[in-house]
Phi, psi and omega in degrees: 000136188284176179298332180258354181302306187293325176296322177295308181302316177294321176296320181294317181298316181299309183296321183294316182299321177294322182294318180299313182294319182292330177290321178288323178303316186282338176285335178250035180281352177304124175253152181241158178221125177265121188207178177277135178213112183055038179079003175241177178268129182225156171252127180240146168278135187305126184089353183263140181279347183248142179283146173287330183203149173233134185256147188289329184300116178294151185290339179284346178282348183271164172301145172315306188301317179296316181302318179291322176299324180288320170306325181273334175102126180260117183270134184232134186286330185205176182293332177298314183289326175302302181308312178303313185286327176298316181296311180302324183273352179057052178275141173247000000 
């Protein structure tokens, strides 16, 4: 292999791995919003008019700062973030 052969191969491998990473990111590009919905806390898929889940925990049971964030809507990138926030807020 010549002087530049290895550099070209390494550059190609680097580019290929970045392409795979971008493809995986776009497959998981669904965003979720935890928000207030008809006076309750709901999980929505971004852009959808109907909730994926509605929680029993009343918004009034949360700290005022958390309740305000929910009124504005908390955008989450993936299901792991959704699970973590639901657990942190102790939603039922």
